[in-house]
LOBABA-84492 format. One record per residue (C-alpha): residue in three letters; x, y, z. Coordinates in steps of 0.05 Angstrom, whole numbers, plus 5000, padded with zeros to 4 digits. Layout:
% LOBABA-84492
ALAXYZ
...
***
This chain:
% LOBABA-84492
MET462851881315
ILE464652021241
THR469051461212
GLU472351381145
THR467550831122
PHE460250721114
ARG456850111145
ILE451949811095
LEU447049241104
GLU445548871040
VAL439248441044
ASN437647960987
LEU430247770988
SER431047220936
SER436346840974
GLY434447061045
ARG441547241059
SER444447881086
THR451348181087
ILE454848761124
ARG459349141077
SER464349701095
ILE465050211041
PRO470350771043
GLY469151481020
VAL465551851076
ALA469352491060
THR467452430987
TYR460152190989
LEU458152471058
GLY451952041064
GLY444452141047
SER443752370973
GLY451052290958
LEU451551590987
ALA444751390954
ALA447251600885
LYS453851240896
LEU450350590916
HIS445350630859
LEU450850700809
ASP454250080842
TYR447949650847
ALA442849850793
LYS442249530726
PRO440350040674
GLU439349510620
LEU433849180662
ALA426649380676
TRP425249800739
ASP421549200773
ASP426948680757
PRO429048350823
ALA436148560812
GLN434249290820
PRO436149570887
LEU431749930941
ILE436550380980
PHE435750761046
THR441251221071
ILE442451711127
GLY447752241139
PRO453852351185
LEU449952821232
THR443952371241
GLY442752251315
TYR447452781337
PHE443953451320
PRO436653671316
LEU432853641252
MET437853181221
SER431952721218
LYS431052531143
THR432451891106
VAL433751851032
CYS430551300991
ALA433551140925
PHE430950670871
THR429650600796
SER423150950787
PRO416950620757
LEU414951280730
HIS420851380684
GLY425550770694
GLN431351210719
TYR434751390783
ALA430151690834
GLU430651970905
SER424952090955
HIS426052381025
ALA422152241089
GLY422752351164
GLY418852021220
ARG423151551260
SER426651241201
ALA433251591205
LEU434251491280
ALA432150771275
LEU437550631223
ARG442851031264
PHE441150631328
ALA441149981287
GLY448550151270
LEU447450281197
ASP449150831146
ALA445150501092
LEU440549921078
VAL440749611008
ILE435149120989
ILE435648700925
GLY431848090900
ARG424447910906
SER421147490959
GLU416946900933
ARG411447090982
PRO409247761014
THR414347921067
VAL415848391125
LEU423348531134
HIS424848621208
LEU431848851226
GLY435849181280
ALA442849191309
ASN442248441326
ILE436148261286
ILE434948041213
GLU428247671205
PHE424047531144
MET416747491168
ASP411047211126
ALA406247761108
GLY400947391069
TYR395747601120
LEU397848341109
TRP397548331033
GLY391148711012
LYS391049091078
ASP391349841073
ALA397450231096
LEU394350481161
ALA391649781181
THR398349491164
GLY401849961212
LYS396849821267
LEU397649081261
LEU405349091259
ARG405549541321
SER401449041359
ILE405848441334
LEU412648781341
LYS413049131407
GLY418549661397
SER421650291427
GLY421150991406
HIS427050851358
ARG422850371317
THR420550551248
ILE415050201206
MET415450331132
ARG409749991093
ILE405450021029
GLY398150001012
ALA394249760951
ALA397950260905
GLY404549950922
GLU401949220915
ASN399549400844
LYS406449710828
SER403550400816
ALA408250950793
MET404451380843
ALA405250910904
CYS408651200966
ILE411950861025
ASN408251061087
VAL413051201146
ASP410551171215
THR403551391193
TYR404752141182
ARG410952171138
HIS412251881069
PHE417351701017
GLY412152010970
ARG414652170900
LEU416551750839
GLY413651070861
GLY418050790916
GLY412150420941
GLY411350070874
VAL418649820881
MET416849510949
GLY410649190918
ALA414948900859
LYS419348580912
HIS413348300950
LEU415748721008
LYS409748951049
ALA413449301103
ILE420349421133
VAL421049471209
VAL427649761234
GLU428949721309
GLY433750231335
ASN435949791392
ASN443149991400
SER446550581434
LEU450351181408
ASP456451481440
GLN456952231447
PRO462952631434
GLU467352791494
GLY468853511518
LYS464854151520
GLN464654351447
TYR459253871426
PRO454054031481
ALA455354781472
LEU454154741396
TYR448254301406
LYS445054781454
ASP446255381408
ILE443055031349
PHE437154791391
ARG436255511416
ARG436155781344
LEU430955251324
THR426455381385
ASP427456061416
THR427256491353
ASP421856651303
MET425556261248
MET421655611257
ARG415155891289
LYS411455861224
TYR412555111218
HIS410054971288
ASN404055441291
LEU399755381226
GLY405055001189
THR405955041113
ALA398555051107
SER399255801122
ASN401755841050
LEU395055711018
GLU392056381030
ALA398256761011
LEU399156380947
ASN391756450929
GLU392457200940
LEU398757200897
LYS394856820841
ALA399656240845
LEU395355700876
PRO392855150826
TRP385355060825
ARG381254540787
ASN387054250750
LEU390354920741
GLN384755230704
ALA385455810751
THR390556070804
SER386056400853
ASP378956280879
PRO374256580934
GLY373455850959
ILE380155920992
GLU376456161057
GLY374555421071
ILE381455131064
THR386555631094
GLY391455441147
GLU387255811197
ARG381055431178
PHE384354771187
ALA387254981254
ASP380855261280
ASP376054701256
THR380254071251
LEU386954111287
LEU387653601344
ARG395153621356
ASN402253751332
ALA407453191325
ALA414853161305
CYS419752721271
ALA424652361319
GLY430352841335
CYS426353461318
PRO423853981370
VAL419654391322
GLY413353971314
CYS411354161244
ILE406653551233
HIS399453801239
ILE394153251253
GLY387053391241
PHE380952931249
VAL375652671205
ARG369452301228
GLU365451751196
LYS358351551212
PHE356450821216
HIS349250821195
ARG348150121223
ASP348450331297
ASN348951091286
ARG355851131316
TYR361451621294
VAL368651401288
TYR374151941291
ARG380851861253
GLN387052271254
VAL389852541188
GLY396452911180
TYR395953531135
ASP400354081107
TYR400654521046
GLU401854010991
PRO396253521012
ILE391254091019
PHE393154360949
ALA392853660917
THR386253420950
GLY383354110959
SER384054680909
MET386554220854
LEU379953830859
GLY375754450873
LEU374254220945
THR373254810991
GLN371254511058
ALA376854291105
PRO373153671131
GLN371953421058
VAL379253531042
LEU381553131104
THR376652571084
VAL380152501014
MET386852541047
ASP384951961094
GLU383051531035
VAL389451700999
GLU393351501062
LYS389950831065
ALA391050680992
GLY398550840998
LEU398551370943
ASP403051980937
VAL398252520953
MET400853010902
SER401052520844
GLY394352230863
GLY390852900869
VAL393853160805
ALA391952520768
LEU384752580793
ALA384253300772
TRP386653130703
ALA381452550698
THR376053040719
GLU377653550666
ALA378452970613
LEU371352760632
GLU368953470625
LYS372053560557
GLY369752870532
VAL376952620523
VAL374652020566
THR367751750584
THR364651480646
GLU364250800612
GLN372050830611
THR372851090681
GLY367050720713
ILE365351330753
ASP363352050744
LEU367952590772
ARG366253320781
PHE370453860811
GLY367854050882
GLU364053410890
VAL367552970943
GLN364052310938
GLY366752140869
TYR373852270892
LEU372951810953
LYS371551240907
ALA376551420851
VAL382451430902
HIS381750670910
MET380150560836
LEU386750900821
ALA390650530876
GLY387549870856
ALA388449960781
GLU381149750776
ASN380449760701
GLU384449930641
PHE383450680649
TRP385750670720
LYS391550190706
ILE394250680653
LEU393351290696
ALA396950940754
ALA403050930706
GLY402951690709
THR398352260687
MET402252380625
ALA402051640606
ALA394451680608
ALA394352350570
ASN398852070517
HIS394051470511
TYR387251800513
GLY389152530494
GLY389053130538
ALA396553230544
ASP395553980537
PHE391954040604
ALA396053480640
CYS399353850699
VAL405953460695
LEU412653760704
GLY416853150700
GLN412052830748
GLU405353100773
MET406353820791
ALA407354090863
GLY402754670883
TYR406455270860
ALA404055610797
THR409156180806
GLY412156230738
GLU417456040689
VAL423255890735
PHE419155400776
TYR415955070715
VAL423054940686
ALA425954740754
GLN420754200771
SER420753940696
LEU428153860695
GLY430253780767
LEU433453120788
ARG427552910831
HIS422353340793
SER420853610862
HIS419354310886
LEU424854190936
ASP430354070884
THR431254830887
GLY427555440915
ALA425355620845
TYR418355840868
THR421356350914
TYR425656600857
ASP419356730817
GLN415857070874
SER421757570881
ASN419557850815
ALA426957790790
PRO428158040719
LYS427457540662
ASP434857410658
VAL436556700634
ASP443756740661
LYS441656970729
ALA436056480735
LEU440555890713
ALA445956110763
PHE440856100818
LEU438255410801
LEU445255100797
GLU447855420860
ASP441555300902
GLU441454560878
ARG448654470898
ASP447454770967
ARG441454320979
VAL445453710958
ILE449953841016
LEU444053891064
THR440653271034
SER447152881042
MET447353071116
VAL440952901116
ALA437753541142
CYS430453731143
LEU430254311092
PHE426154721138
ALA432354821178
ARG436855041120
LYS437555751147
VAL439855481213
TYR444854981182
ASP448655471140
PRO455555231114
GLU459355491174
THR454755141223
LEU455154491184
ARG462754531187
GLN462454631261
CYS457954031271
LEU462353571227
THR468653801265
VAL466153661335
LEU464352961312
GLY471352831289
GLY469752981215
SER474653541202
GLU476153271133
LEU468953311113
ALA468454001139
ASP474554251101
ASN472153961036
LEU464754101043
ASP464254570982
GLU468154110938
ALA463953520961
GLY457553910942
THR459954040872
PHE462153320864
LEU455853020890
GLN451553490848
LYS454853190788
LEU454752480814
ARG447352490823
TRP446252720752
GLN450952170728
ALA446351690764
ARG440451970729
ALA443751990661
ALA445851250669
GLY438451070664
GLY437751450597
PHE435252140622
ASP435552640565
PRO433753350591
MET432953610520
THR426853180509
VAL422953460569
LYS416753850549
ILE412454320590
PRO404954230575
LYS400854780543
ARG396754890608
PHE402555240640
MET402755740583
GLU395455880585
VAL394156000660
SER394756700686
THR398856810751
TRP400557460788
LYS405457620732
GLY400457480677
GLN401656900630
ALA408356570624
ASP413156850573
PRO414356270524
GLU421056560498
TYR424156640567
LEU421455960590
GLU424155610530
ASN431055950534
LEU431555770606
ARG429455050594
LEU434854960541
ALA440155290583
TYR438554860644
ALA438354240601
LYS445154380572
ALA447954480643
ILE445053830667
ILE448253460607
GLU454953780623
MET454453580696
SER452352860674
ARG458952790637
GLY463152740700
GLU469352320694
ASP468951970759
LYS462651540771
ASN465651130826
***
């Protein structure tokens, strides 16, 4: 059950050695996001480049992982190739349970292998496998080969990269068990820099359950709330893809590089359309009864013998926005086809889609030429994007190499910064208004999940900077507790503070339960300290002109309100980063 110390496996790829460390402070750092920030502060070298071998790649889970449903996420922390500072990315799949059943609270990888390597580990396994034959393979083929070589149980996870990661792209993701990803901020590029093609974790140990009647009763109640009520039905049925039509109607769905926020073409890419025309099955992360992963199919014709091959592609709201409306594609099969190529290439789908949208508009406006891109891109024309995905992942020429460093890096080099849809990193699919623009621009992960800012915008709350700031800070703190557990945020209404305290208490973590609020406040500050240690200055963050030009359901953004909120949030971040205790 819950102990007073974390069990950390440190692996050095340069020396080939590994060490088990025991670190105190469970009641202080909780796990997940809190532990990741603590370990990054311990290991990271802010004075060195992001791809220096000394920089760590960190994976952490939480105290409730393996004991309660939807405690199914893993936090991946690293120094980002996008901005050279602390970054977190979160993913599910089987990663969290595999680490738990391997007896670990965290995995820390330092160093760089001389040759492409697969790290294979478990409760009684640490193996460095030569991966020269995998280098150059796409992420899906890599997973298939490793599954055939390393026969494992249902508690095995395979985390791997594609061409984008091998080329150290700032948009490279880490594919987790095919349908989940450490997507944002370039974790795949960090693996590529370490010559680490894949990490295979075997959850080959057992897990004792608490004695007595309290634990099974509480588990049963939480399971019921997750399955027998309407609370989670949306995620199982149409999934988050159901948001597309609603946001389009609200005039908050980005179209064609955010040149519009609504379009009649939505009829071809609604959640219902994907479900009716493409859905094969639902799947779930390990330890989750909801089944929010929606898997559609694409087919490819082989002209040589006139055969069709069908492939399965996971989809939800963000991938459809990024490879659908953002690129002007309005047919579900075309969108899935682009997603499939993105998966193979090992790109973060949101960053990749937004980058291609910017490149398309840059070509339209003459900011760049087809001689520079090597390809013509047009909104609504799928064939160009199918090729461009691999040009971006492979950094095929100077243009694509620069774009792979980030859309704003390319915009600053070539021009076109005004229409670069970048809010810290490439935007998520919510053109809801000022609070969201500020929240993603300044948020610690530059993620739409740092806070629920888009829902605040949709509530049509008054333009009150103090109230908006209070919401951002409180919601961020509450989510830090959940991501330190590490809970799927879909379950945040089930795992309210009182329920979390009950969960911790029945596992013997009464000290954690009693100090949960204080821990949340401390960890919110600690994460900002980790970000500030790399040189982050929130006062320098700018919001591109495109976000001022586009009209949403509330009309155009209010520049004065947006700027005042940006400054207020930046000042609050600076204050949080000045915490006295960084240890």
